[in-house]
N, C-alpha and C positions, 0 to 999 in steps of 0.2 A: 730582118729580127733586130730588136734594139739590143744594145750592148749588155743590158742587164741579163738578157737570156743567155747570151754567150758567156758571161761571167758565172752564171748558175750552172750551166753544162760543164764549164771547165772545173768549177770547184767539185761538182759531183764525180767527174772523171778522175781528178786527183785522189778522192776518197776511194774509187773503185781501185785505183792502182795500189793504194795502200791495203785494201781488202784483199788484193790478189799477192800481197807481200812483195810489192815492187816499189823501191824508193826511187821517185822521180825528183830530182834537185829543183827543177823549175818547169813551168808549163811550155818553155821553149827548148827544153833539152831534147836533143836528137835521140830518140828511143832505140834506133837500130844501131847507130855509131856507137852509142854508150854502152851497148849490150844489154839494155832492159828488156827489149823485145827481141825475140827469135821467132822462128815459124811456129813453134808450138804454142808460145805465149800469144802469139797474134791470134791464132785460132780461138784460144780461151778468151781473149779480149772481145773478139767479135761476138762470141756467145754471150758474154757478159753485158756488152752494149745492147744487144737485142733485148735481154731480159731486163736490165735495169732503165733503159730509156724507151721501152716499149716502141722500138722502131726496127725496120729491117735494113741491113745492110746489102745492097745489091751486088751482083758480080761485077758490073761496070764501076763500082765504087772501090773494088779491090786493087788499087794502086798504092804502092808504097809511100808515095808522096803525101796521100791523104791521112796516112798513119805515122807520119815522121814525128810529130810531137803532140802533146796535148792540145795546143792551140788549133791545130789543123783537124784533129779528130773531133774536137767541139764544133768546128765549122761544119763538118760533114754531118754530125748528128742533127745540127739545126737545119741543115739543107734536107736531110732525109725526113725530119718531122714535118717541115714545112711542105715538102712534096706530098707527104701523106695527108696532110690537111687539105691541100689543093685537090687531091684525088677524091677525098670524101666530099668536098664541096661540089665538084663537078658531076659526081654520081647523084648526089642529092638534086642539084640543079637540073640535070639532065632528065631525071625521073619525074620532076614536077612540071616540065614544060609540055 
């Protein structure tokens, strides 16, 4: 994905944190060490990501390192969206063959 997509997702994530009333000083701030995210807020964040980015976070994605900061969350969202598009493409390709 181009850097513009990553930047767009990062900006949208920053806005999402603001809507959740969570102040994140920078996109590289460690969300757990700083106390911004805890288990309850992580669950809320997962729900908000799925709703706002129309993507699904899979069980195998639930590693703390993937949610460490806005940058890593943006990368995860882009990966999930790309995987979803590839799944759609392979289903369409498979049905027309």
